[in-house]
N, C-alpha and C positions, 0 to 999 in steps of 0.2 A: 740931505744931512741926516745922520742918525745919532741918536743920543742914547747912551747906556747909563742907567741909574743904578748905583750900588749903595748899600747901606754900611755905615760904620758905627752907628749908635755912639755910645760913650767910649768905644774902643780906640777912636782917634786920639783922644786925650791920653789914654794909657800908652798907646804906641809912641806918642810924642815924648812922654816922660821916660819911657824905656830908652829912647834914642838920646834924650838929654842927659840921663845918668850914665849912659855908655855901657849898658848891661851886655849888649852884643859883643863889644870889644873885650870885656872882661871874660866872657865865656870863650871867645876865640883864643885868648891868651891861655886860659885854663886847658882847653882841648889841644892846643898846639896846632901845628900845620896839618891841614886836612887834605885828603885827595879831592880833586874836583868832583862835585856832586851837584845835583839840581838845586838843593838848598843846603845851607850850612847848619851845623849844630846850633849855632846861636840863633838862627832864624826859627829853628824848631822850638827852642826854648821860648822865644818871643811869642810864637804861636800858642804855646802851652799857657803862658801867662795870660794872653788875651782870652783864651778859651776859659781859663779858670775864673777870670774876672767878668766873663760873659754870662755868668750865673748858669752854666750848663754843666750837668754831670752825666757823662756818657762814657761807655767803654772806648778804649783806644782805637778799636777797629772802626768806630763811627766818627772819629775825630775830624776827618776831612769834611764831613757834612756840616760842621759848625761854620765853616768859611763860605759855604755856598750862598750866593746872593750878597756877599760882603765885598768891599773893595780891597781884596787881599793884597794886590800889588801896592796900594797906598799904605796899608797897614804893615806889611812885612817887607816888601821889596820888589823891584822890577823883575818881571819874568817868573814870579812865584805863582804857582797854580795850586788849587785846593787838593788835587790828587797827590801832590808831593808829600802831604801830611798823612802818610799811612802808618799803620801800627808798627811795621817793621822799622821804619826810619825813626819813629819816636822811641822805640825800645832800644835801638842801637845808641842813640844819643844819651838816653838815661843811663845805659850801661857804661858809657864812656865817662860820664860826669861823676857818677857815684864814688868811684875809688879816688877821685882827685880832691875830695874834700868840699862838700857843699856848704858846710858851716863857714869856711873861710870865704867862699864866694858870696854867701848871703851877707856876711859882715862887711865885705868890701863894698857891696851895693848899698847897704844901709849907710855906711860912713860917707860914701859919695853923695847920697841923697841929703844927708845932714849938712854937708859942706855946700852943695849947690843951692839948696833951699833955705840955708841959714836957720835950721830948725833948733828950737830950744831943747837942750839935753839935760836939764836939771834932774829929771827923772827918766830913767831908761828902763823900759820893760824888758825883762829877760825871758820869763817863762810863765805859763799858766796851765793849770790842770783842773778839770771839772770832776767832781765826785758826786755821785748820786747816793742817797741814803734812804734807809727804811725807818719807819717809826713816825711819831708825832712830835714835831719840834715847833716851839713857839718862840718868836723873838720880837723885841720892840721894833717898831718901824722907825728907822733913823732918817730924818729929813736933811741933816747937815752933810754937805759934801765938801765944805770948806775946811772943816776941822780934820787935821791929819793925825790926830791922836789915835792910838790903837783902839779898836772896837771889837766887840764879840763878833764871831762869824754870823753872817746873815744867811739863814737857811730858808730857802723859798723855792717856789716853782719858777721855771723859766725855760728858755730855749734849751732843749736837751740834745746835745750832739751825739749822744749814744742812744737816741730814739726811745727814751723812757720819760715822756712828759708826765706820766702818772706819779713819778717820784720827786720828792724835794731834792735840792742839790745845793752845793756851795762850790765856789771857785777859789783855788789857792793860786795867788799871783806872787811871784818872786821878782823883786825889782831892786835896783840900786838907786840911791839918791845922793846927789852931791851935797856936801854940807857947806 
């Protein structure tokens, strides 16, 4: 008797949610009928989402290495192998998806998640942007998060997405709120 052990970490939960929301079906509809290939465009996107939530940042040509030692058939589908996730295949799928409108795809996925998980939507986040600034800014430390009244911008140090932890920053968030 031989036993093969493969790792799925938290990605099993993510793969299950992708399946439950029906993201692969939405991508298949968006891409239309595809020629028979080793993996579908929707499986490639599922792999990209798993990779992105696997806290890994690497170039596309190293993408297949992410799935080495993982239960890829359990996560993506029967018969799927790590070598199918090469940079050529990923690039072709991204090239096909872009002109078809990714905003609409994203919104349909979000709306499906809201419906399936019965999420509260009294506040819907639309966009955020981080601005780093130069100079010496002092603000009062605001402890209240319950109060939804407008407040002055809080300028402080924090995680810097633009790799400038030496600069203070603020975040502008645009959202809508049901009344």
